[in-house]
PyMOL Python script that loads the backbone (N, CA, C, O; Angstrom):
from pymol import cmd

cmd.read_pdbstr("""\
ATOM      1  N   MET A   1      23.500 -17.081  53.408  1.00  0.00           N
ATOM      2  CA  MET A   1      24.066 -16.920  51.792  1.00  0.00           C
ATOM      3  C   MET A   1      23.405 -17.718  50.948  1.00  0.00           C
ATOM      4  O   MET A   1      22.964 -17.423  49.837  1.00  0.00           O
ATOM      5  N   GLY A   2      23.334 -19.082  51.702  1.00  0.00           N
ATOM      6  CA  GLY A   2      22.744 -20.212  50.764  1.00  0.00           C
ATOM      7  C   GLY A   2      21.442 -20.559  50.217  1.00  0.00           C
ATOM      8  O   GLY A   2      21.181 -21.333  49.296  1.00  0.00           O
ATOM      9  N   TYR A   3      20.478 -19.681  51.120  1.00  0.00           N
ATOM     10  CA  TYR A   3      19.941 -19.458  50.524  1.00  0.00           C
ATOM     11  C   TYR A   3      19.614 -18.161  50.115  1.00  0.00           C
ATOM     12  O   TYR A   3      18.397 -17.992  50.198  1.00  0.00           O
ATOM     13  N   GLY A   4      20.265 -17.098  49.673  1.00  0.00           N
ATOM     14  CA  GLY A   4      20.192 -16.425  48.161  1.00  0.00           C
ATOM     15  C   GLY A   4      20.899 -17.093  47.247  1.00  0.00           C
ATOM     16  O   GLY A   4      20.575 -16.680  46.133  1.00  0.00           O
ATOM     17  N   GLY A   5      21.954 -18.181  47.169  1.00  0.00           N
ATOM     18  CA  GLY A   5      21.837 -18.432  45.814  1.00  0.00           C
ATOM     19  C   GLY A   5      20.586 -19.849  45.414  1.00  0.00           C
ATOM     20  O   GLY A   5      20.185 -20.031  44.264  1.00  0.00           O
ATOM     21  N   THR A   6      20.302 -20.397  46.174  1.00  0.00           N
ATOM     22  CA  THR A   6      19.407 -20.791  46.130  1.00  0.00           C
ATOM     23  C   THR A   6      18.110 -19.725  44.742  1.00  0.00           C
ATOM     24  O   THR A   6      18.008 -19.897  43.527  1.00  0.00           O
ATOM     25  N   PHE A   7      17.257 -18.570  45.797  1.00  0.00           N
ATOM     26  CA  PHE A   7      16.686 -17.429  45.753  1.00  0.00           C
ATOM     27  C   PHE A   7      16.846 -17.389  44.259  1.00  0.00           C
ATOM     28  O   PHE A   7      16.352 -17.787  43.204  1.00  0.00           O
ATOM     29  N   LEU A   8      17.448 -16.948  44.580  1.00  0.00           N
ATOM     30  CA  LEU A   8      18.352 -16.214  42.937  1.00  0.00           C
ATOM     31  C   LEU A   8      18.041 -17.294  41.559  1.00  0.00           C
ATOM     32  O   LEU A   8      17.609 -17.019  40.440  1.00  0.00           O
ATOM     33  N   LEU A   9      18.428 -18.528  42.116  1.00  0.00           N
ATOM     34  CA  LEU A   9      18.001 -19.907  40.830  1.00  0.00           C
ATOM     35  C   LEU A   9      17.063 -20.098  40.786  1.00  0.00           C
ATOM     36  O   LEU A   9      16.870 -20.845  39.826  1.00  0.00           O
ATOM     37  N   ILE A  10      15.833 -19.784  41.487  1.00  0.00           N
ATOM     38  CA  ILE A  10      14.913 -20.065  41.565  1.00  0.00           C
ATOM     39  C   ILE A  10      14.118 -18.901  40.676  1.00  0.00           C
ATOM     40  O   ILE A  10      13.203 -18.937  39.854  1.00  0.00           O
ATOM     41  N   VAL A  11      14.874 -17.933  41.217  1.00  0.00           N
ATOM     42  CA  VAL A  11      13.929 -16.340  40.013  1.00  0.00           C
ATOM     43  C   VAL A  11      14.101 -16.968  38.617  1.00  0.00           C
ATOM     44  O   VAL A  11      13.397 -17.548  37.790  1.00  0.00           O
ATOM     45  N   ILE A  12      15.922 -16.402  38.820  1.00  0.00           N
ATOM     46  CA  ILE A  12      16.334 -16.670  37.240  1.00  0.00           C
ATOM     47  C   ILE A  12      15.750 -18.230  36.402  1.00  0.00           C
ATOM     48  O   ILE A  12      16.143 -18.329  35.239  1.00  0.00           O
ATOM     49  N   LEU A  13      14.937 -19.305  36.888  1.00  0.00           N
ATOM     50  CA  LEU A  13      14.626 -20.901  36.360  1.00  0.00           C
ATOM     51  C   LEU A  13      13.387 -20.636  35.920  1.00  0.00           C
ATOM     52  O   LEU A  13      12.849 -21.276  35.016  1.00  0.00           O
ATOM     53  N   VAL A  14      12.664 -19.314  36.764  1.00  0.00           N
ATOM     54  CA  VAL A  14      10.993 -18.817  36.339  1.00  0.00           C
ATOM     55  C   VAL A  14      10.889 -17.690  35.896  1.00  0.00           C
ATOM     56  O   VAL A  14       9.797 -17.134  35.781  1.00  0.00           O
ATOM     57  N   ILE A  15      12.441 -16.945  35.441  1.00  0.00           N
ATOM     58  CA  ILE A  15      12.238 -15.562  34.284  1.00  0.00           C
ATOM     59  C   ILE A  15      12.640 -16.559  33.300  1.00  0.00           C
ATOM     60  O   ILE A  15      12.752 -16.029  32.194  1.00  0.00           O
ATOM     61  N   MET A  16      12.867 -17.655  33.292  1.00  0.00           N
ATOM     62  CA  MET A  16      13.543 -18.601  31.935  1.00  0.00           C
ATOM     63  C   MET A  16      12.476 -19.404  30.805  1.00  0.00           C
ATOM     64  O   MET A  16      12.308 -19.328  29.588  1.00  0.00           O
ATOM     65  N   VAL A  17      11.729 -20.386  32.174  1.00  0.00           N
ATOM     66  CA  VAL A  17      10.585 -20.790  31.758  1.00  0.00           C
ATOM     67  C   VAL A  17       9.242 -19.030  31.134  1.00  0.00           C
ATOM     68  O   VAL A  17       8.889 -18.927  29.959  1.00  0.00           O
ATOM     69  N   ALA A  18       8.980 -18.410  31.785  1.00  0.00           N
ATOM     70  CA  ALA A  18       7.905 -17.683  31.405  1.00  0.00           C
ATOM     71  C   ALA A  18       9.050 -17.519  29.999  1.00  0.00           C
ATOM     72  O   ALA A  18       8.718 -18.326  29.131  1.00  0.00           O
ATOM     73  N   VAL A  19       9.826 -16.996  29.739  1.00  0.00           N
ATOM     74  CA  VAL A  19      10.665 -15.950  28.084  1.00  0.00           C
ATOM     75  C   VAL A  19       9.896 -17.124  27.551  1.00  0.00           C
ATOM     76  O   VAL A  19       8.804 -17.015  26.995  1.00  0.00           O
ATOM     77  N   LEU A  20      10.794 -18.718  27.839  1.00  0.00           N
ATOM     78  CA  LEU A  20      10.342 -19.284  27.486  1.00  0.00           C
ATOM     79  C   LEU A  20       9.127 -19.976  26.968  1.00  0.00           C
ATOM     80  O   LEU A  20       9.161 -20.715  25.984  1.00  0.00           O
ATOM     81  N   PHE A  21       7.988 -19.701  27.700  1.00  0.00           N
ATOM     82  CA  PHE A  21       6.733 -19.898  27.160  1.00  0.00           C
ATOM     83  C   PHE A  21       6.563 -18.826  26.516  1.00  0.00           C
ATOM     84  O   PHE A  21       6.352 -19.259  25.383  1.00  0.00           O
ATOM     85  N   LEU A  22       6.505 -17.661  26.453  1.00  0.00           N
ATOM     86  CA  LEU A  22       5.769 -16.328  25.186  1.00  0.00           C
ATOM     87  C   LEU A  22       6.832 -16.821  24.032  1.00  0.00           C
ATOM     88  O   LEU A  22       6.412 -16.922  22.880  1.00  0.00           O
ATOM     89  N   ALA A  23       8.634 -17.226  24.422  1.00  0.00           N
ATOM     90  CA  ALA A  23       9.095 -16.931  22.972  1.00  0.00           C
ATOM     91  C   ALA A  23       7.565 -18.516  22.199  1.00  0.00           C
ATOM     92  O   ALA A  23       7.325 -18.540  20.992  1.00  0.00           O
ATOM     93  N   VAL A  24       7.134 -19.130  22.791  1.00  0.00           N
ATOM     94  CA  VAL A  24       6.687 -20.799  22.118  1.00  0.00           C
ATOM     95  C   VAL A  24       5.664 -19.804  21.456  1.00  0.00           C
ATOM     96  O   VAL A  24       5.568 -19.352  20.315  1.00  0.00           O
ATOM     97  N   ARG A  25       4.988 -19.649  22.533  1.00  0.00           N
ATOM     98  CA  ARG A  25       3.490 -18.774  21.929  1.00  0.00           C
ATOM     99  C   ARG A  25       3.568 -16.963  20.415  1.00  0.00           C
ATOM    100  O   ARG A  25       3.013 -16.379  19.484  1.00  0.00           O
ATOM    101  N   GLY A  26       4.685 -17.015  21.315  1.00  0.00           N
ATOM    102  CA  GLY A  26       5.023 -16.004  19.799  1.00  0.00           C
ATOM    103  C   GLY A  26       4.817 -16.554  18.773  1.00  0.00           C
ATOM    104  O   GLY A  26       4.031 -16.219  17.886  1.00  0.00           O
ATOM    105  N   ILE A  27       5.859 -17.885  18.838  1.00  0.00           N
ATOM    106  CA  ILE A  27       6.092 -18.354  17.237  1.00  0.00           C
ATOM    107  C   ILE A  27       5.018 -19.269  17.095  1.00  0.00           C
ATOM    108  O   ILE A  27       5.038 -19.837  16.003  1.00  0.00           O
ATOM    109  N   SER A  28       4.009 -19.623  17.906  1.00  0.00           N
ATOM    110  CA  SER A  28       2.470 -20.268  17.982  1.00  0.00           C
ATOM    111  C   SER A  28       1.924 -19.335  16.832  1.00  0.00           C
ATOM    112  O   SER A  28       1.467 -19.740  15.763  1.00  0.00           O
ATOM    113  N   TRP A  29       2.076 -17.677  17.330  1.00  0.00           N
ATOM    114  CA  TRP A  29       0.918 -17.084  16.969  1.00  0.00           C
ATOM    115  C   TRP A  29       1.637 -16.672  15.145  1.00  0.00           C
ATOM    116  O   TRP A  29       0.970 -16.449  14.134  1.00  0.00           O
ATOM    117  N   ALA A  30       3.116 -16.695  15.280  1.00  0.00           N
ATOM    118  CA  ALA A  30       3.059 -16.237  13.585  1.00  0.00           C
ATOM    119  C   ALA A  30       2.906 -17.043  12.615  1.00  0.00           C
ATOM    120  O   ALA A  30       2.693 -16.557  11.504  1.00  0.00           O
ATOM    121  N   GLN A  31       2.995 -18.899  12.824  1.00  0.00           N
ATOM    122  CA  GLN A  31       2.625 -19.760  12.353  1.00  0.00           C
ATOM    123  C   GLN A  31       1.104 -19.581  11.873  1.00  0.00           C
ATOM    124  O   GLN A  31       0.646 -19.501  10.733  1.00  0.00           O
ATOM    125  N   ASN A  32       0.650 -19.555  12.780  1.00  0.00           N
ATOM    126  CA  ASN A  32      -0.909 -18.943  12.772  1.00  0.00           C
ATOM    127  C   ASN A  32      -1.158 -18.421  11.699  1.00  0.00           C
ATOM    128  O   ASN A  32      -1.614 -18.770  10.610  1.00  0.00           O
ATOM    129  N   ALA A  33      -0.647 -17.179  12.349  1.00  0.00           N
ATOM    130  CA  ALA A  33      -1.081 -15.898  11.034  1.00  0.00           C
ATOM    131  C   ALA A  33       0.037 -16.374   9.491  1.00  0.00           C
ATOM    132  O   ALA A  33      -0.762 -16.423   8.556  1.00  0.00           O
ATOM    133  N   LYS A  34       0.703 -16.530   9.237  1.00  0.00           N
ATOM    134  CA  LYS A  34       1.210 -17.120   8.655  1.00  0.00           C
ATOM    135  C   LYS A  34       0.013 -18.186   7.452  1.00  0.00           C
ATOM    136  O   LYS A  34       0.019 -18.043   6.230  1.00  0.00           O
ATOM    137  N   GLN A  35      -0.609 -18.870   7.971  1.00  0.00           N
ATOM    138  CA  GLN A  35      -1.071 -19.645   7.546  1.00  0.00           C
ATOM    139  C   GLN A  35      -2.592 -18.784   7.090  1.00  0.00           C
ATOM    140  O   GLN A  35      -3.266 -18.894   6.066  1.00  0.00           O
ATOM    141  N   GLU A  36      -2.775 -17.960   8.238  1.00  0.00           N
ATOM    142  CA  GLU A  36      -3.896 -17.344   8.015  1.00  0.00           C
ATOM    143  C   GLU A  36      -4.287 -16.636   6.509  1.00  0.00           C
ATOM    144  O   GLU A  36      -5.285 -16.494   5.801  1.00  0.00           O
ATOM    145  N   LEU A  37      -2.263 -16.148   6.486  1.00  0.00           N
ATOM    146  CA  LEU A  37      -2.351 -15.504   5.078  1.00  0.00           C
ATOM    147  C   LEU A  37      -2.352 -15.626   3.750  1.00  0.00           C
ATOM    148  O   LEU A  37      -2.730 -14.942   2.799  1.00  0.00           O
ATOM    149  N   GLU A  38      -1.553 -17.235   4.000  1.00  0.00           N
ATOM    150  CA  GLU A  38      -1.689 -18.061   2.942  1.00  0.00           C
ATOM    151  C   GLU A  38      -2.857 -18.939   2.435  1.00  0.00           C
ATOM    152  O   GLU A  38      -2.804 -19.611   1.405  1.00  0.00           O
ATOM    153  N   GLU A  39      -3.945 -18.856   3.293  1.00  0.00           N
ATOM    154  CA  GLU A  39      -5.281 -19.390   3.216  1.00  0.00           C
ATOM    155  C   GLU A  39      -6.476 -18.018   2.499  1.00  0.00           C
ATOM    156  O   GLU A  39      -7.521 -18.293   1.909  1.00  0.00           O
ATOM    157  N   GLU A  40      -6.026 -16.761   2.723  1.00  0.00           N
ATOM    158  CA  GLU A  40      -6.100 -15.998   2.250  1.00  0.00           C
ATOM    159  C   GLU A  40      -5.787 -15.731   0.671  1.00  0.00           C
ATOM    160  O   GLU A  40      -6.507 -15.866  -0.318  1.00  0.00           O
ATOM    161  N   GLU A  41      -5.264 -15.564   0.726  1.00  0.00           N
ATOM    162  CA  GLU A  41      -4.218 -15.165  -0.975  1.00  0.00           C
ATOM    163  C   GLU A  41      -5.293 -17.027  -1.821  1.00  0.00           C
ATOM    164  O   GLU A  41      -5.927 -16.973  -2.875  1.00  0.00           O
ATOM    165  N   ARG A  42      -5.142 -18.412  -0.909  1.00  0.00           N
ATOM    166  CA  ARG A  42      -5.532 -18.998  -2.104  1.00  0.00           C
ATOM    167  C   ARG A  42      -6.695 -19.087  -2.184  1.00  0.00           C
ATOM    168  O   ARG A  42      -7.218 -19.985  -2.845  1.00  0.00           O
ATOM    169  N   GLN A  43      -7.432 -18.116  -1.485  1.00  0.00           N
ATOM    170  CA  GLN A  43      -9.410 -17.726  -1.961  1.00  0.00           C
ATOM    171  C   GLN A  43      -8.833 -15.934  -2.506  1.00  0.00           C
ATOM    172  O   GLN A  43      -9.725 -15.107  -2.318  1.00  0.00           O
ATOM    173  N   ARG A  44      -7.943 -15.533  -2.916  1.00  0.00           N
ATOM    174  CA  ARG A  44      -8.096 -14.167  -3.576  1.00  0.00           C
ATOM    175  C   ARG A  44      -7.777 -15.567  -5.048  1.00  0.00           C
ATOM    176  O   ARG A  44      -8.829 -15.966  -5.546  1.00  0.00           O
ATOM    177  N   LEU A  45      -6.779 -16.050  -5.496  1.00  0.00           N
ATOM    178  CA  LEU A  45      -6.494 -16.206  -6.384  1.00  0.00           C
ATOM    179  C   LEU A  45      -7.642 -17.334  -6.889  1.00  0.00           C
ATOM    180  O   LEU A  45      -7.682 -17.614  -8.087  1.00  0.00           O
ATOM    181  N   LEU A  46      -8.826 -18.143  -5.688  1.00  0.00           N
ATOM    182  CA  LEU A  46      -9.300 -18.813  -6.952  1.00  0.00           C
ATOM    183  C   LEU A  46     -10.474 -17.849  -6.713  1.00  0.00           C
ATOM    184  O   LEU A  46     -11.209 -17.965  -7.693  1.00  0.00           O
ATOM    185  N   LEU A  47     -11.000 -16.918  -5.821  1.00  0.00           N
ATOM    186  CA  LEU A  47     -11.875 -15.413  -6.789  1.00  0.00           C
ATOM    187  C   LEU A  47     -11.362 -15.142  -8.291  1.00  0.00           C
ATOM    188  O   LEU A  47     -11.993 -15.430  -9.309  1.00  0.00           O
ATOM    189  N   LYS A  48      -9.949 -14.462  -8.224  1.00  0.00           N
ATOM    190  CA  LYS A  48      -9.491 -14.226  -8.738  1.00  0.00           C
ATOM    191  C   LYS A  48     -10.199 -15.022 -10.646  1.00  0.00           C
ATOM    192  O   LYS A  48     -10.806 -14.571 -11.617  1.00  0.00           O
ATOM    193  N   SER A  49      -9.571 -16.442 -10.199  1.00  0.00           N
ATOM    194  CA  SER A  49      -9.482 -17.268 -11.654  1.00  0.00           C
ATOM    195  C   SER A  49     -11.447 -16.748 -12.016  1.00  0.00           C
ATOM    196  O   SER A  49     -11.882 -16.080 -12.954  1.00  0.00           O
ATOM    197  N   ILE A  50     -12.324 -17.486 -10.669  1.00  0.00           N
ATOM    198  CA  ILE A  50     -14.152 -17.588 -10.985  1.00  0.00           C
ATOM    199  C   ILE A  50     -14.672 -16.365 -11.819  1.00  0.00           C
ATOM    200  O   ILE A  50     -15.459 -16.350 -12.766  1.00  0.00           O
ATOM    201  N   GLY A  51     -13.799 -15.029 -11.000  1.00  0.00           N
ATOM    202  CA  GLY A  51     -14.322 -13.941 -11.578  1.00  0.00           C
ATOM    203  C   GLY A  51     -13.567 -13.909 -13.654  1.00  0.00           C
ATOM    204  O   GLY A  51     -14.072 -13.401 -14.655  1.00  0.00           O
ATOM    205  N   ASP A  52     -12.557 -14.513 -13.518  1.00  0.00           N
ATOM    206  CA  ASP A  52     -11.930 -14.829 -15.118  1.00  0.00           C
ATOM    207  C   ASP A  52     -12.842 -15.432 -16.121  1.00  0.00           C
ATOM    208  O   ASP A  52     -12.849 -15.213 -17.332  1.00  0.00           O
ATOM    209  N   GLY A  53     -13.699 -16.314 -15.360  1.00  0.00           N
ATOM    210  CA  GLY A  53     -14.278 -17.676 -15.656  1.00  0.00           C
ATOM    211  C   GLY A  53     -15.709 -17.044 -16.307  1.00  0.00           C
ATOM    212  O   GLY A  53     -16.270 -17.391 -17.346  1.00  0.00           O
ATOM    213  N   GLN A  54     -16.122 -15.951 -15.295  1.00  0.00           N
ATOM    214  CA  GLN A  54     -16.976 -15.656 -15.394  1.00  0.00           C
ATOM    215  C   GLN A  54     -17.421 -13.895 -16.763  1.00  0.00           C
ATOM    216  O   GLN A  54     -18.396 -13.298 -17.221  1.00  0.00           O
ATOM    217  N   ARG A  55     -15.770 -13.851 -16.809  1.00  0.00           N
ATOM    218  CA  ARG A  55     -15.635 -13.068 -18.034  1.00  0.00           C
ATOM    219  C   ARG A  55     -15.841 -13.382 -19.459  1.00  0.00           C
ATOM    220  O   ARG A  55     -16.315 -12.900 -20.487  1.00  0.00           O
ATOM    221  N   SER A  56     -15.067 -14.754 -18.867  1.00  0.00           N
ATOM    222  CA  SER A  56     -14.998 -15.312 -21.155  1.00  0.00           C
ATOM    223  C   SER A  56     -16.148 -16.216 -20.499  1.00  0.00           C
ATOM    224  O   SER A  56     -15.366 -17.150 -20.670  1.00  0.00           O
ATOM    225  N   ILE A  57     -17.152 -16.760 -19.969  1.00  0.00           N
ATOM    226  CA  ILE A  57     -18.773 -17.066 -20.284  1.00  0.00           C
ATOM    227  C   ILE A  57     -19.322 -14.952 -20.886  1.00  0.00           C
ATOM    228  O   ILE A  57     -19.445 -14.417 -21.987  1.00  0.00           O
ATOM    229  N   ALA A  58     -19.354 -14.849 -20.590  1.00  0.00           N
ATOM    230  CA  ALA A  58     -20.457 -13.778 -20.448  1.00  0.00           C
ATOM    231  C   ALA A  58     -19.561 -12.910 -22.659  1.00  0.00           C
ATOM    232  O   ALA A  58     -20.160 -12.526 -23.664  1.00  0.00           O
ATOM    233  N   SER A  59     -18.356 -12.997 -22.401  1.00  0.00           N
ATOM    234  CA  SER A  59     -18.010 -13.095 -23.915  1.00  0.00           C
ATOM    235  C   SER A  59     -18.443 -13.990 -24.914  1.00  0.00           C
ATOM    236  O   SER A  59     -18.878 -13.706 -26.030  1.00  0.00           O
ATOM    237  N   ALA A  60     -18.287 -15.067 -24.419  1.00  0.00           N
ATOM    238  CA  ALA A  60     -19.289 -15.799 -25.455  1.00  0.00           C
ATOM    239  C   ALA A  60     -20.426 -15.772 -25.553  1.00  0.00           C
ATOM    240  O   ALA A  60     -21.074 -15.665 -26.594  1.00  0.00           O
ATOM    241  N   LEU A  61     -20.839 -15.874 -24.394  1.00  0.00           N
ATOM    242  CA  LEU A  61     -22.711 -15.121 -24.897  1.00  0.00           C
ATOM    243  C   LEU A  61     -22.689 -14.265 -25.652  1.00  0.00           C
ATOM    244  O   LEU A  61     -23.319 -14.385 -26.703  1.00  0.00           O
ATOM    245  N   ILE A  62     -22.104 -13.343 -25.431  1.00  0.00           N
ATOM    246  CA  ILE A  62     -22.305 -12.608 -26.094  1.00  0.00           C
ATOM    247  C   ILE A  62     -21.844 -12.670 -27.902  1.00  0.00           C
ATOM    248  O   ILE A  62     -22.068 -12.034 -28.932  1.00  0.00           O
ATOM    249  N   SER A  63     -21.203 -13.675 -27.521  1.00  0.00           N
ATOM    250  CA  SER A  63     -21.160 -14.049 -29.411  1.00  0.00           C
ATOM    251  C   SER A  63     -22.448 -14.699 -29.875  1.00  0.00           C
ATOM    252  O   SER A  63     -23.220 -14.357 -30.772  1.00  0.00           O
ATOM    253  N   ILE A  64     -22.482 -15.688 -29.064  1.00  0.00           N
ATOM    254  CA  ILE A  64     -23.974 -16.419 -29.106  1.00  0.00           C
ATOM    255  C   ILE A  64     -24.557 -15.064 -29.239  1.00  0.00           C
ATOM    256  O   ILE A  64     -24.125 -14.441 -30.208  1.00  0.00           O
ATOM    257  N   GLN A  65     -25.083 -14.698 -28.798  1.00  0.00           N
ATOM    258  CA  GLN A  65     -26.501 -13.382 -29.388  1.00  0.00           C
ATOM    259  C   GLN A  65     -26.050 -13.165 -30.740  1.00  0.00           C
ATOM    260  O   GLN A  65     -26.577 -13.620 -31.755  1.00  0.00           O
ATOM    261  N   SER A  66     -25.046 -12.443 -30.666  1.00  0.00           N
ATOM    262  CA  SER A  66     -24.635 -11.985 -32.307  1.00  0.00           C
ATOM    263  C   SER A  66     -25.000 -12.797 -33.260  1.00  0.00           C
ATOM    264  O   SER A  66     -25.774 -12.309 -34.084  1.00  0.00           O
ATOM    265  N   ASP A  67     -24.450 -14.696 -33.519  1.00  0.00           N
ATOM    266  CA  ASP A  67     -24.550 -15.319 -34.196  1.00  0.00           C
ATOM    267  C   ASP A  67     -25.948 -16.157 -34.115  1.00  0.00           C
ATOM    268  O   ASP A  67     -26.121 -16.996 -34.999  1.00  0.00           O
ATOM    269  N   LEU A  68     -26.981 -15.990 -33.099  1.00  0.00           N
ATOM    270  CA  LEU A  68     -27.628 -15.907 -33.224  1.00  0.00           C
ATOM    271  C   LEU A  68     -28.957 -15.052 -34.018  1.00  0.00           C
ATOM    272  O   LEU A  68     -29.979 -15.579 -34.456  1.00  0.00           O
ATOM    273  N   ALA A  69     -28.594 -13.554 -34.052  1.00  0.00           N
ATOM    274  CA  ALA A  69     -29.165 -12.853 -34.743  1.00  0.00           C
ATOM    275  C   ALA A  69     -28.884 -13.161 -35.802  1.00  0.00           C
ATOM    276  O   ALA A  69     -29.666 -14.056 -36.125  1.00  0.00           O
ATOM    277  N   ASP A  70     -28.468 -13.034 -36.283  1.00  0.00           N
ATOM    278  CA  ASP A  70     -27.799 -13.247 -37.993  1.00  0.00           C
ATOM    279  C   ASP A  70     -28.425 -14.198 -38.146  1.00  0.00           C
ATOM    280  O   ASP A  70     -29.251 -14.218 -39.058  1.00  0.00           O
ATOM    281  N   ILE A  71     -28.197 -15.599 -37.087  1.00  0.00           N
ATOM    282  CA  ILE A  71     -29.054 -16.386 -37.566  1.00  0.00           C
ATOM    283  C   ILE A  71     -30.533 -16.296 -37.572  1.00  0.00           C
ATOM    284  O   ILE A  71     -31.101 -17.082 -38.331  1.00  0.00           O
ATOM    285  N   ARG A  72     -31.405 -15.338 -36.741  1.00  0.00           N
ATOM    286  CA  ARG A  72     -32.729 -14.813 -37.127  1.00  0.00           C
ATOM    287  C   ARG A  72     -33.208 -14.005 -37.770  1.00  0.00           C
ATOM    288  O   ARG A  72     -34.375 -13.667 -37.969  1.00  0.00           O
ATOM    289  N   ASN A  73     -31.520 -13.408 -38.393  1.00  0.00           N
ATOM    290  CA  ASN A  73     -32.008 -12.468 -39.836  1.00  0.00           C
ATOM    291  C   ASN A  73     -31.782 -13.158 -41.171  1.00  0.00           C
ATOM    292  O   ASN A  73     -32.157 -12.535 -42.165  1.00  0.00           O
ATOM    293  N   ARG A  74     -31.154 -14.505 -41.364  1.00  0.00           N
ATOM    294  CA  ARG A  74     -31.072 -14.552 -42.285  1.00  0.00           C
ATOM    295  C   ARG A  74     -32.699 -15.970 -42.497  1.00  0.00           C
ATOM    296  O   ARG A  74     -33.067 -16.330 -43.616  1.00  0.00           O
ATOM    297  N   ILE A  75     -33.293 -16.441 -41.321  1.00  0.00           N
ATOM    298  CA  ILE A  75     -34.508 -17.242 -41.288  1.00  0.00           C
ATOM    299  C   ILE A  75     -35.279 -16.370 -41.834  1.00  0.00           C
ATOM    300  O   ILE A  75     -35.971 -16.841 -42.737  1.00  0.00           O
ATOM    301  N   ALA A  76     -35.474 -14.836 -41.541  1.00  0.00           N
ATOM    302  CA  ALA A  76     -36.280 -13.860 -42.079  1.00  0.00           C
ATOM    303  C   ALA A  76     -35.889 -13.765 -43.128  1.00  0.00           C
ATOM    304  O   ALA A  76     -36.735 -14.392 -43.765  1.00  0.00           O
ATOM    305  N   ALA A  77     -35.027 -13.341 -43.961  1.00  0.00           N
ATOM    306  CA  ALA A  77     -34.892 -13.751 -45.298  1.00  0.00           C
ATOM    307  C   ALA A  77     -35.263 -14.960 -45.869  1.00  0.00           C
ATOM    308  O   ALA A  77     -35.222 -15.053 -47.096  1.00  0.00           O
ATOM    309  N   LEU A  78     -35.600 -15.856 -45.226  1.00  0.00           N
ATOM    310  CA  LEU A  78     -36.075 -16.761 -46.017  1.00  0.00           C
ATOM    311  C   LEU A  78     -36.572 -17.371 -46.530  1.00  0.00           C
ATOM    312  O   LEU A  78     -36.435 -18.201 -47.429  1.00  0.00           O
ATOM    313  N   GLU A  79     -38.141 -16.434 -45.164  1.00  0.00           N
ATOM    314  CA  GLU A  79     -39.293 -16.255 -44.672  1.00  0.00           C
ATOM    315  C   GLU A  79     -39.749 -15.366 -45.734  1.00  0.00           C
ATOM    316  O   GLU A  79     -40.823 -15.706 -46.230  1.00  0.00           O
ATOM    317  N   ASN A  80     -39.181 -14.261 -46.235  1.00  0.00           N
ATOM    318  CA  ASN A  80     -39.323 -13.364 -46.673  1.00  0.00           C
ATOM    319  C   ASN A  80     -38.905 -13.792 -48.505  1.00  0.00           C
ATOM    320  O   ASN A  80     -39.231 -12.918 -49.308  1.00  0.00           O
ATOM    321  N   GLY A  81     -38.411 -14.720 -48.928  1.00  0.00           N
ATOM    322  CA  GLY A  81     -38.140 -15.141 -49.845  1.00  0.00           C
ATOM    323  C   GLY A  81     -39.407 -16.466 -50.859  1.00  0.00           C
ATOM    324  O   GLY A  81     -39.744 -16.690 -52.021  1.00  0.00           O
ATOM    325  N   MET A  82     -39.750 -17.110 -49.157  1.00  0.00           N
ATOM    326  CA  MET A  82     -40.578 -18.807 -49.484  1.00  0.00           C
ATOM    327  C   MET A  82     -41.659 -16.927 -50.275  1.00  0.00           C
ATOM    328  O   MET A  82     -41.697 -16.685 -51.482  1.00  0.00           O
ATOM    329  N   LYS A  83     -42.147 -16.250 -49.486  1.00  0.00           N
ATOM    330  CA  LYS A  83     -43.545 -15.692 -49.166  1.00  0.00           C
ATOM    331  C   LYS A  83     -43.554 -14.985 -50.566  1.00  0.00           C
ATOM    332  O   LYS A  83     -44.379 -15.165 -51.461  1.00  0.00           O
ATOM    333  N   ASP A  84     -42.243 -13.967 -50.578  1.00  0.00           N
ATOM    334  CA  ASP A  84     -42.598 -13.647 -52.228  1.00  0.00           C
ATOM    335  C   ASP A  84     -42.372 -14.359 -53.556  1.00  0.00           C
ATOM    336  O   ASP A  84     -42.511 -13.790 -54.639  1.00  0.00           O
ATOM    337  N   GLY A  85     -42.020 -15.616 -53.417  1.00  0.00           N
ATOM    338  CA  GLY A  85     -42.398 -16.883 -54.354  1.00  0.00           C
ATOM    339  C   GLY A  85     -43.510 -17.494 -54.632  1.00  0.00           C
ATOM    340  O   GLY A  85     -43.790 -18.156 -55.632  1.00  0.00           O
ATOM    341  N   LYS A  86     -44.191 -17.230 -53.632  1.00  0.00           N
ATOM    342  CA  LYS A  86     -45.497 -18.058 -53.630  1.00  0.00           C
ATOM    343  C   LYS A  86     -46.651 -17.429 -54.482  1.00  0.00           C
ATOM    344  O   LYS A  86     -47.741 -17.995 -54.558  1.00  0.00           O
TER     345      LYS A  86
END
""", "prot")
cmd.dss("prot")
cmd.show_as("cartoon", "prot")
cmd.util.cbc("prot")
cmd.orient("prot")
């Protein structure tokens, strides 16, 4: 009867170690998954801010092109006025 109790204790200890190992491993996997999700969220926000910046640059370029076209028209009008004045 002494050997049966010892054997049962060893089996219980082995099972407890295995459960503890799996629990630690599961917690580690969960933390890694959480970190990956946080990193993906940071990258998504960074890409969104880059896209917003590109859109604002594009609208500024359109505005500059419009202003440049207006300046060209005024210069052409001045040149025509100077030619007509000669």
